[in-house]
SELO-978107 format. One record per residue (C-alpha): residue in one letter; x, y, z. Coordinates in nm, 3 decimals. Each point is the difference from the previous one (the first is absolute). Layout:
// residues N
- a, X, Y, Z
...
// end
This chain:
// residues 261
- x, 9.087, 12.049, 8.631
- x, -0.236, -0.029, 0.300
- x, -0.333, 0.165, 0.036
- x, 0.059, 0.375, 0.004
- x, -0.184, 0.039, 0.328
- x, 0.249, -0.197, 0.200
- x, 0.215, -0.311, -0.001
- x, -0.247, -0.223, 0.177
- x, -0.252, -0.047, -0.282
- x, -0.291, 0.191, 0.153
- x, -0.333, -0.071, -0.173
- x, -0.326, 0.195, -0.003
- x, -0.126, -0.203, 0.297
- x, 0.277, 0.144, 0.214
- x, 0.165, -0.343, 0.049
- x, 0.381, 0.013, -0.006
- x, 0.249, -0.268, -0.091
- x, 0.300, -0.072, 0.221
- x, 0.290, 0.239, -0.050
- x, 0.235, -0.058, -0.295
- x, 0.218, 0.222, -0.225
- x, -0.196, 0.194, -0.259
- x, 0.290, 0.002, -0.245
- x, 0.213, -0.288, -0.125
- x, 0.368, 0.005, 0.105
- x, 0.131, 0.127, -0.333
- x, -0.235, 0.298, 0.008
- x, 0.097, 0.067, 0.365
- x, 0.376, -0.012, -0.082
- x, -0.054, 0.245, -0.286
- x, -0.160, 0.245, 0.244
- x, 0.287, -0.049, 0.243
- x, 0.235, 0.082, -0.282
- x, -0.191, 0.323, -0.068
- x, 0.057, 0.099, 0.364
- x, 0.373, -0.081, -0.037
- x, 0.029, 0.203, -0.319
- x, -0.149, 0.307, 0.166
- x, 0.104, -0.021, 0.366
- x, 0.262, -0.277, 0.035
- x, 0.018, -0.114, 0.363
- x, -0.149, 0.325, 0.136
- x, -0.333, -0.028, 0.188
- x, -0.268, 0.109, -0.248
- x, -0.327, 0.157, 0.127
- x, -0.323, -0.163, -0.123
- x, -0.104, 0.295, -0.219
- x, 0.344, -0.008, -0.167
- x, -0.021, -0.377, -0.065
- x, -0.349, 0.045, -0.149
- x, 0.144, 0.265, -0.242
- x, 0.282, -0.231, -0.097
- x, -0.263, -0.254, -0.102
- x, -0.234, 0.251, -0.173
- x, -0.274, -0.064, 0.257
- x, -0.197, 0.190, 0.257
- x, 0.104, -0.065, 0.363
- x, -0.362, -0.050, 0.113
- x, -0.109, -0.210, -0.298
- x, -0.057, -0.375, 0.026
- x, 0.264, -0.099, -0.266
- x, 0.269, 0.170, 0.213
- x, -0.118, -0.163, 0.325
- x, -0.008, -0.339, -0.170
- x, 0.352, 0.047, -0.138
- x, 0.166, 0.122, 0.317
- x, -0.169, -0.278, 0.199
- x, 0.134, -0.259, -0.246
- x, 0.357, 0.136, 0.037
- x, -0.032, -0.036, 0.378
- x, -0.128, -0.356, -0.031
- x, 0.294, -0.102, -0.223
- x, 0.240, 0.161, 0.253
- x, 0.124, 0.258, -0.258
- x, -0.054, 0.310, 0.215
- x, 0.030, 0.087, 0.366
- x, -0.236, 0.249, 0.168
- x, 0.176, 0.301, 0.150
- x, -0.107, 0.316, 0.173
- x, 0.178, 0.294, -0.157
- x, -0.051, 0.292, 0.245
- x, -0.360, -0.094, 0.057
- x, -0.066, -0.073, -0.366
- x, -0.081, -0.353, -0.116
- x, 0.263, -0.129, -0.237
- x, 0.156, -0.319, -0.132
- x, 0.357, -0.103, -0.068
- x, 0.116, -0.282, -0.224
- x, 0.084, -0.307, 0.209
- x, 0.320, -0.197, -0.003
- x, -0.186, -0.274, -0.187
- x, -0.105, 0.250, -0.271
- x, 0.359, 0.118, -0.035
- x, 0.122, -0.358, -0.044
- x, -0.239, -0.019, -0.296
- x, 0.071, 0.343, -0.146
- x, 0.379, -0.012, 0.053
- x, 0.089, -0.370, 0.051
- x, 0.354, -0.097, 0.100
- x, -0.018, -0.274, -0.262
- x, -0.269, -0.162, -0.216
- x, -0.049, -0.292, 0.244
- x, -0.069, 0.227, 0.301
- x, -0.231, 0.217, -0.209
- x, -0.205, -0.303, -0.099
- x, 0.000, -0.122, 0.363
- x, -0.134, 0.338, 0.113
- x, -0.275, -0.011, -0.257
- x, -0.102, -0.342, 0.130
- x, 0.004, 0.118, 0.356
- x, -0.225, 0.293, -0.093
- x, -0.239, -0.229, -0.187
- x, -0.059, -0.199, 0.318
- x, -0.012, 0.292, 0.242
- x, -0.385, 0.017, -0.010
- x, -0.109, -0.261, 0.245
- x, -0.282, -0.130, -0.216
- x, 0.236, -0.039, -0.296
- x, 0.250, -0.198, 0.212
- x, -0.275, -0.228, 0.131
- x, -0.146, -0.061, -0.348
- x, 0.340, -0.075, -0.150
- x, 0.082, -0.247, 0.271
- x, -0.347, -0.170, -0.019
- x, 0.018, -0.099, -0.365
- x, 0.266, -0.267, 0.008
- x, -0.132, -0.166, -0.319
- x, -0.007, 0.315, -0.212
- x, -0.240, 0.293, -0.023
- x, -0.359, -0.103, -0.070
- x, -0.219, 0.162, -0.268
- x, -0.138, 0.350, 0.051
- x, -0.349, -0.142, 0.052
- x, 0.117, -0.232, 0.275
- x, 0.199, 0.268, 0.173
- x, -0.294, 0.243, -0.017
- x, -0.233, -0.261, 0.146
- x, 0.246, -0.075, 0.282
- x, 0.038, 0.371, 0.079
- x, -0.374, 0.064, 0.007
- x, -0.096, -0.308, 0.202
- x, 0.303, -0.046, 0.227
- x, 0.136, 0.355, 0.051
- x, -0.314, 0.218, -0.029
- x, 0.113, 0.186, -0.310
- x, -0.255, 0.182, -0.219
- x, -0.026, -0.124, -0.355
- x, 0.168, 0.313, -0.140
- x, 0.267, -0.003, 0.270
- x, 0.076, -0.370, -0.068
- x, 0.040, 0.057, -0.375
- x, 0.226, 0.299, 0.056
- x, 0.205, -0.191, 0.262
- x, 0.061, -0.294, -0.233
- x, 0.121, 0.230, -0.281
- x, 0.226, 0.198, 0.230
- x, 0.134, -0.311, 0.176
- x, 0.079, -0.191, -0.321
- x, 0.169, 0.299, -0.162
- x, 0.212, 0.056, 0.309
- x, 0.105, -0.363, 0.026
- x, 0.090, -0.017, -0.372
- x, 0.195, 0.330, 0.017
- x, 0.197, -0.122, 0.299
- x, 0.069, -0.332, -0.175
- x, -0.136, -0.197, 0.298
- x, -0.059, -0.357, -0.124
- x, -0.184, -0.272, 0.183
- x, -0.059, 0.052, 0.368
- x, 0.173, 0.012, 0.336
- x, 0.354, 0.051, -0.134
- x, 0.162, 0.250, -0.232
- x, 0.105, -0.112, -0.349
- x, 0.331, -0.190, -0.026
- x, 0.282, 0.246, -0.041
- x, -0.212, 0.305, 0.103
- x, 0.060, 0.207, 0.307
- x, 0.371, -0.068, 0.022
- x, 0.255, 0.270, 0.046
- x, 0.372, -0.047, -0.067
- x, 0.147, -0.224, 0.268
- x, -0.336, -0.150, 0.088
- x, 0.031, -0.315, -0.204
- x, -0.082, -0.205, 0.314
- x, -0.355, 0.119, 0.038
- x, -0.305, 0.148, -0.172
- x, -0.278, 0.204, 0.162
- x, -0.254, -0.206, 0.183
- x, 0.177, -0.336, -0.033
- x, 0.347, -0.095, 0.130
- x, 0.232, -0.173, -0.248
- x, 0.016, -0.346, 0.157
- x, 0.005, -0.357, -0.116
- x, -0.281, -0.095, 0.029
- x, -0.135, 0.358, -0.018
- x, -0.229, 0.163, 0.263
- x, -0.363, 0.001, -0.094
- x, -0.288, 0.242, 0.067
- x, -0.335, -0.147, 0.092
- x, -0.334, 0.140, -0.113
- x, -0.126, 0.270, 0.242
- x, -0.256, -0.130, 0.253
- x, -0.251, 0.198, 0.198
- x, -0.002, -0.056, 0.375
- x, -0.368, -0.054, 0.096
- x, 0.043, 0.144, 0.350
- x, 0.202, 0.313, -0.082
- x, -0.096, 0.051, -0.366
- x, 0.365, 0.055, -0.088
- x, 0.132, -0.141, -0.327
- x, 0.348, -0.144, 0.033
- x, 0.252, -0.190, -0.210
- x, 0.247, -0.258, 0.105
- x, 0.354, -0.025, -0.126
- x, 0.135, -0.361, 0.015
- x, 0.380, 0.003, 0.034
- x, 0.177, -0.342, -0.031
- x, 0.321, 0.018, 0.212
- x, 0.123, -0.339, -0.126
- x, -0.037, -0.324, 0.191
- x, -0.146, 0.163, 0.311
- x, -0.352, 0.046, -0.147
- x, -0.190, 0.304, -0.115
- x, -0.008, 0.339, 0.178
- x, -0.328, 0.198, -0.037
- x, -0.022, 0.376, 0.012
- x, -0.351, 0.148, 0.006
- x, -0.042, 0.361, -0.114
- x, -0.278, 0.236, -0.102
- x, -0.111, -0.049, -0.364
- x, 0.105, 0.353, -0.097
- x, 0.368, 0.090, -0.039
- x, 0.166, 0.118, 0.320
- x, 0.153, 0.346, 0.035
- x, 0.373, -0.034, 0.012
- x, 0.011, 0.122, 0.361
- x, -0.229, -0.282, 0.108
- x, 0.206, -0.259, -0.191
- x, 0.313, 0.130, 0.171
- x, -0.177, -0.041, 0.338
- x, -0.068, -0.366, -0.080
- x, 0.364, -0.050, -0.096
- x, 0.121, 0.154, 0.326
- x, -0.244, -0.205, 0.203
- x, 0.118, -0.326, -0.159
- x, 0.357, 0.097, 0.073
- x, -0.093, 0.067, 0.368
- x, -0.141, -0.349, 0.045
- x, 0.269, -0.177, -0.200
- x, 0.156, -0.164, 0.305
- x, -0.337, -0.135, 0.103
- x, -0.060, -0.156, -0.340
- x, 0.339, -0.137, -0.090
- x, 0.271, -0.230, 0.127
- x, 0.358, -0.064, -0.095
- x, -0.099, -0.325, -0.163
- x, -0.285, 0.159, -0.191
- x, 0.221, 0.285, -0.121
- x, 0.231, -0.246, -0.163
- x, -0.278, -0.168, -0.199
- x, -0.111, 0.111, -0.342
// end
């Protein structure tokens, strides 16, 4: 578990590490289940959630825990007649009450990569996860983590990736993330021959934005490149991109091209 003061690894000097979940995903899901057991889908006030967890609403362990659930996308903030509350998200419900085993596993993997820094880290390590010492050194020297924050991050990150059964980098494990009737695709990579590939995230020196490129081979016509932010897109943003591509279909296609594979 993260430093009890917060989930950014604050040290006595006052230096703070970049934001990351203070609980691993398995712990966060267990706390989401505790909300479900007591309140179901009803919005639960903060003091009530704290009691479900056996914690004090104002204490650091509670603040760390509720922050972690938000980062994993397991709860939504709501205002219940002027009182701050949270409600289990659709993603949390897919994990707690999955339609089938495959979709439940897919939801767990989506939650694991909800934290932006987890998504970036997972995509960066195409050749496997380095040793703890190497990761800690990278976090301290490249991302301004404190020593304590880096050590806690590595533990939380590795436990989350292992729990979600995310292997390798850039794509989900073969066979994972498929619901019934979705044999033609898996999350993150379209089922093609040859398959689409995901490049290592690159930082734009002028904007500072980290982006990834999906290389989609449409057959004999050459590769199509789709550049996206390194973190996973909200579904609404993905739908916007789909609609935009459909709008410009006539400008990008011809009758001859449509007939080619």
